[in-house]
C-alpha positions in Angstrom: -44.5 121.1 -255.4 -46.7 118.0 -255.2 -49.3 118.2 -252.4 -48.0 115.1 -250.6 -44.4 116.4 -250.6 -45.6 119.8 -249.5 -47.3 118.3 -246.5 -44.2 116.4 -245.5 -42.2 119.6 -245.8 -44.7 121.5 -243.7 -44.9 118.8 -241.1 -41.1 118.6 -240.7 -40.9 122.4 -240.5 -43.5 122.5 -237.8 -41.7 119.9 -235.8 -38.5 122.0 -235.9 -40.3 125.3 -235.0 -43.0 124.0 -232.7 -45.7 125.6 -234.8 -48.7 123.8 -236.2 -48.5 123.3 -240.0 -50.9 125.4 -242.0 -53.6 123.7 -243.8 -53.7 124.0 -247.6 -56.9 125.3 -249.1 -56.8 122.2 -251.3 -56.9 119.9 -248.3 -60.2 118.2 -247.2 -61.6 119.2 -243.8 -60.2 116.0 -242.2 -57.5 113.8 -243.6 -57.7 110.0 -243.1 -55.7 108.7 -240.1 -53.4 106.0 -241.4 -50.0 104.4 -240.9 -48.0 104.7 -244.2 -44.8 103.1 -245.2 -42.1 104.9 -247.2 -43.2 103.1 -250.4 -46.9 104.0 -249.8 -46.0 107.7 -249.4 -45.1 107.8 -253.0 -48.5 106.7 -254.2 -51.5 108.8 -255.2 -53.7 106.5 -253.0 -52.2 108.0 -249.9 -51.9 111.6 -250.9 -54.3 112.7 -248.1 -52.7 110.5 -245.5 -51.4 112.0 -242.2 -47.6 112.3 -242.4 -45.6 110.7 -239.6 -43.1 113.2 -238.2 -39.5 111.8 -237.8 -39.1 110.4 -234.3 -35.5 111.7 -234.2 -36.9 115.1 -233.2 -36.1 115.3 -229.4 -38.9 117.9 -228.9 -41.6 115.7 -230.4 -44.2 114.3 -227.9 -43.7 110.7 -226.9 -46.1 108.2 -228.6 -48.4 106.1 -226.5 -49.4 102.5 -227.2 -53.0 101.7 -226.2 -55.4 98.8 -226.7 -58.8 98.9 -228.4 -61.5 96.6 -229.7 -62.9 96.3 -233.2 -66.4 95.1 -234.0 -68.3 93.9 -237.1 -65.7 91.7 -238.7 -68.1 88.7 -239.0 -70.0 90.7 -241.6 -66.9 91.1 -243.8 -65.5 87.6 -244.2 -62.9 88.5 -246.9 -61.5 91.2 -244.7 -61.6 89.1 -241.5 -59.5 86.5 -243.3 -56.7 89.2 -243.4 -56.9 90.0 -239.7 -53.8 88.0 -238.8 -51.7 88.9 -235.8 -49.6 92.0 -236.6 -51.7 92.9 -239.7 -51.5 96.6 -240.4 -54.8 98.5 -240.4 -55.9 101.9 -241.6 -58.3 104.1 -239.7 -60.6 106.7 -241.1 -63.4 108.8 -239.6 -66.8 108.0 -240.8 -68.7 111.0 -239.4 -71.4 110.6 -242.0 -72.4 107.3 -240.4 -76.1 107.3 -239.9 -75.9 105.1 -236.8 -72.9 106.7 -235.0 -71.5 110.2 -235.6 -68.3 109.1 -233.8 -67.8 106.1 -236.0 -64.2 105.2 -236.8 -64.0 102.8 -239.7 -61.0 100.4 -240.1 -59.6 99.0 -243.4 -57.1 96.1 -243.5 -54.2 96.6 -245.9 -53.0 93.9 -248.2 -49.4 93.1 -249.0 -49.8 95.1 -252.2 -50.2 98.8 -252.1 -53.6 100.4 -252.9 -55.8 97.4 -252.0 -57.4 98.1 -248.6 -60.6 96.3 -247.7 -63.1 97.7 -245.2 -63.1 95.3 -242.3 -64.5 96.6 -239.0 -65.3 99.6 -236.8 -63.7 100.7 -233.5 -66.0 99.7 -230.7 -68.5 102.5 -230.2 -67.7 103.2 -226.5 -64.1 103.6 -227.4 -64.8 105.5 -230.6 -66.8 108.0 -228.6 -63.6 108.9 -226.8 -61.2 108.6 -229.7 -63.1 110.4 -232.5 -63.3 113.9 -230.9 -59.5 113.7 -230.3 -58.9 112.8 -233.9 -61.3 115.4 -235.2 -59.6 118.2 -233.2 -56.1 117.0 -234.1 -55.2 116.5 -230.4 -54.2 112.9 -231.3 -53.0 111.2 -234.5 -52.9 107.5 -235.1 -49.4 106.6 -236.1 -50.0 102.9 -236.4 -52.7 100.2 -235.8 -52.0 96.5 -235.8 -54.0 93.4 -234.9 -53.1 92.0 -231.4 -54.2 88.4 -231.5 -51.1 86.0 -231.2 -53.3 82.9 -231.5 -55.4 84.3 -234.3 -58.8 86.0 -234.2 -60.8 82.8 -234.6 -59.2 81.5 -231.4 -60.6 84.5 -229.4 -63.5 83.9 -226.9 -65.2 86.9 -228.4 -66.0 88.2 -231.9 -64.3 91.5 -231.1 -60.8 91.9 -232.6 -58.2 93.3 -230.2 -55.7 95.9 -231.7 -52.9 98.1 -230.6 -52.9 101.8 -231.5 -49.8 104.0 -231.5 -51.2 107.4 -230.7 -49.2 110.7 -230.9 -50.2 113.9 -229.1 -50.1 117.1 -231.0 -48.9 118.8 -227.8 -47.2 117.3 -224.8 -49.4 119.3 -222.4 -52.7 118.8 -224.1 -55.1 117.8 -221.2 -57.8 116.5 -223.6 -55.3 114.1 -225.2 -54.0 113.0 -221.8 -57.6 112.2 -220.8 -58.2 110.1 -223.9 -54.8 108.3 -223.4 -55.7 107.5 -219.8 -59.0 105.9 -220.8 -57.6 104.0 -223.7 -54.6 103.0 -221.7 -56.8 100.9 -219.4 -57.8 97.4 -220.4 -61.3 97.4 -221.8 -62.2 93.9 -220.6 -61.6 92.6 -217.1 -57.9 91.9 -216.8 -56.9 88.2 -216.4 -54.9 89.2 -213.3 -58.1 90.3 -211.4 -58.4 88.3 -208.2 -55.1 86.4 -208.5 -54.6 84.0 -205.7 -53.5 85.6 -202.4 -49.9 84.6 -201.6 -49.8 81.1 -199.9 -47.5 82.7 -197.3 -50.3 85.0 -196.2 -52.8 82.2 -196.1 -50.6 79.9 -194.1 -52.0 79.3 -190.6 -55.1 81.3 -191.2 -58.6 80.0 -190.8 -62.2 80.9 -191.6 -63.8 81.6 -188.3 -67.6 81.1 -188.0 -69.2 84.4 -187.2 -72.4 85.1 -185.2 -73.4 88.1 -187.5 -76.1 87.3 -190.0 -73.5 88.3 -192.6 -70.2 86.4 -193.1 -68.2 89.3 -191.8 -64.6 90.2 -192.0 -62.8 90.2 -188.7 -60.2 92.7 -187.7 -57.1 90.6 -187.3 -57.2 89.3 -190.9 -56.5 91.3 -194.1 -59.6 91.7 -196.2 -58.0 89.9 -199.2 -57.0 87.0 -197.0 -60.5 86.9 -195.5 -62.0 86.9 -199.0 -59.7 84.1 -200.2 -60.5 82.0 -197.2 -64.3 82.5 -197.6 -65.2 82.0 -201.2 -68.5 83.7 -202.0 -69.9 80.6 -203.8 -69.2 78.4 -200.8 -70.8 80.7 -198.2 -74.1 79.5 -196.8 -77.0 81.5 -198.3 -78.3 81.9 -194.7 -75.5 84.5 -194.2 -76.9 86.7 -197.0 -73.6 88.5 -197.7 -69.9 88.0 -197.5 -68.5 91.3 -196.3 -65.1 93.0 -195.8 -64.4 96.4 -194.4 -61.4 98.7 -193.9 -59.8 99.5 -190.6 -62.3 101.2 -188.3 -65.0 101.2 -191.0 -68.3 99.5 -190.6 -70.6 100.7 -193.4 -74.2 99.5 -193.9 -74.4 97.3 -190.8 -77.6 95.8 -189.4 -78.2 98.8 -187.3 -77.5 101.4 -190.0 -81.1 101.2 -191.4 -82.5 102.9 -188.4 -80.1 105.8 -188.5 -79.5 108.7 -190.9 -76.6 107.6 -193.2 -74.8 109.2 -196.1 -73.1 106.0 -197.2 -73.6 104.6 -200.7 -72.2 102.0 -203.0 -70.9 101.4 -206.5 -72.5 98.2 -208.0 -71.1 95.8 -210.6 -74.1 93.9 -211.8 -74.4 90.5 -213.5 -71.2 88.9 -212.2 -71.3 85.2 -213.0 -70.7 82.6 -210.3 -67.7 81.1 -212.1 -65.7 84.4 -211.5 -67.4 86.0 -208.6 -65.0 84.5 -206.0 -61.8 86.0 -207.6 -63.7 89.2 -208.4 -64.5 89.6 -204.7 -60.9 89.0 -203.8 -60.1 92.0 -206.0 -62.8 94.0 -204.3 -61.1 93.2 -201.0 -57.9 94.4 -202.4 -59.6 97.7 -203.3 -60.7 97.9 -199.6 -57.1 97.3 -198.5 -55.9 100.1 -200.9 -58.4 102.6 -199.5 -60.2 102.9 -202.8 -63.5 102.0 -201.1 -64.3 101.6 -197.4 -66.1 98.2 -197.6 -67.4 95.6 -200.1 -69.8 92.7 -200.1 -71.0 89.9 -202.4 -74.1 87.7 -202.1 -73.5 84.5 -200.1 -73.7 81.6 -202.5 -72.9 83.7 -205.5 -76.3 85.1 -206.2 -79.5 83.7 -207.8 -79.4 81.8 -211.1 -75.6 81.8 -211.2 -75.4 85.6 -211.3 -74.6 88.0 -208.5 -73.7 91.6 -207.8 -70.6 93.2 -206.2 -71.2 96.1 -203.9 -68.4 98.6 -203.0 -69.0 101.3 -200.5 -68.0 104.9 -200.1 -68.5 106.7 -196.9 -70.4 109.8 -198.0 -72.3 110.0 -201.3 -72.4 113.8 -201.0 -68.6 113.8 -201.7 -68.8 113.5 -205.5 -65.1 113.8 -206.0 -64.5 110.8 -203.7 -67.3 108.8 -205.4 -65.8 109.5 -208.8 -62.3 108.7 -207.6 -63.6 105.4 -206.3 -65.3 104.6 -209.6 -62.2 105.3 -211.6 -60.2 103.1 -209.2 -62.6 100.3 -209.9 -62.4 100.8 -213.6 -58.6 100.4 -213.3 -59.1 97.1 -211.6 -62.0 95.6 -213.6 -61.5 97.3 -217.0 -62.9 100.4 -218.5 -65.7 98.4 -220.1 -67.4 97.7 -216.8 -70.6 99.6 -216.2 -71.0 101.0 -212.7 -74.1 102.3 -211.0 -74.1 104.1 -207.6 -77.0 103.8 -205.2 -77.3 105.5 -201.8 -78.0 103.5 -198.7 -80.8 105.9 -197.9 -82.6 104.8 -201.0 -82.1 101.1 -200.2 -83.3 101.5 -196.6 -86.4 103.3 -198.0 -87.2 100.2 -200.1 -86.6 102.0 -203.4 -85.6 99.6 -206.2 -85.6 100.0 -209.9 -87.3 96.6 -210.4 -88.9 94.0 -208.2 -91.9 95.9 -206.8 -90.1 98.4 -204.6 -91.9 101.5 -203.3 -90.5 103.9 -205.8 -89.8 102.0 -209.0 -88.1 103.9 -211.8 -84.5 105.1 -211.6 -82.8 104.9 -208.1 -79.1 105.4 -208.9 -77.9 109.0 -208.6 -74.5 108.3 -210.2 -73.3 106.2 -213.1 -70.1 105.5 -214.9 -70.9 104.0 -218.3 -68.9 101.4 -220.2 -65.9 103.0 -221.8 -66.0 106.1 -219.7 -64.0 107.5 -216.7 -66.5 110.3 -216.1 -69.3 110.1 -213.5 -72.7 111.1 -214.7 -75.0 112.6 -212.1 -78.8 112.4 -212.0 -79.6 115.6 -210.0 -83.2 114.6 -209.5 -82.4 111.3 -208.0 -79.5 112.8 -206.0 -81.9 115.4 -204.4 -84.4 112.8 -203.4 -81.7 110.5 -201.9 -80.3 113.4 -200.0 -83.7 114.2 -198.7 -84.2 110.6 -197.5 -80.8 110.6 -195.8 -81.4 113.9 -194.0 -85.1 113.6 -193.2 -85.7 109.9 -193.2 -88.3 110.4 -195.9 -89.2 112.0 -199.2 -91.5 111.7 -202.1 -89.5 109.6 -204.5 -91.0 109.3 -207.9 
């Protein structure tokens, strides 16, 4: 029996029995991951391709469609010219890549069989999540198509958006579920972030001057309404911060510096002034939803047209809660956002990574990197921040 037909027979038999198909001794260690048509299955070019199991099998796991970004197309002009909306792509692991062991290369297929051209790579932060799942067989790429209705040259970025159809090997595979969760989130900040608060909610409301040195949310107004009525960029810099808090929460107030505190905050750095107003409305929505207990943004939008968004949790010692808050922010602002967590104890002690603070060096005990839903912990920094919070001091180095 030809090798390709044998694989199809084994795959169909496995779908019927629930058993994993046995690998032939003639097979390579890893088969390319590829979408193949019926015509292509008959060609020698695709003899090592992954076989798509018939979707009519009721017991087969459901497929999931997720988004991803491809990079490097500007270096391959001939291939880029083929990256039209809906174009079919072929993925293959490039684990011999000297720059990235998780590299997933992408070829664009032509209308004629057997003429693929290498075009791009899956963005490294997403490949780091996808590649291990492909290597283990937890996920198989059934299809990959370009998702650029107006054409790739009309995009504001050189990255090429695509849609993957991914299939789980097992419906209860936790590792596959984790990968699908991450890839299921938008990578970039969604266009819906900070959508205008309903005019009905704003009707009759007003922005009341406050005596606090921050422009501070007042109790009888929803945080999102307050944020919409008080655009960050229009706030007087004399106020320092525009601040919203949840019910019965008042984190990091003027008096907090003199007391022991366990509060801390996730920070989104480098937010440009042309988007910071609507981003802060989204932060206020996170406060309303209970994802964080408070949020603030620099009055005026920050220096040089760039500001920071700060979102508080009540107790940095609660790592589960800190990570939950970080994941919630990734859901709002895209998995590509890079989050850093700093304790208020470090801030009150004057510890800053740059700018001549007392400590210098690294001051954030937690971090959620771009393309990740996992919170990394720096135990050394955490220990020093805990010492500062409990004792009001500590040798931070």
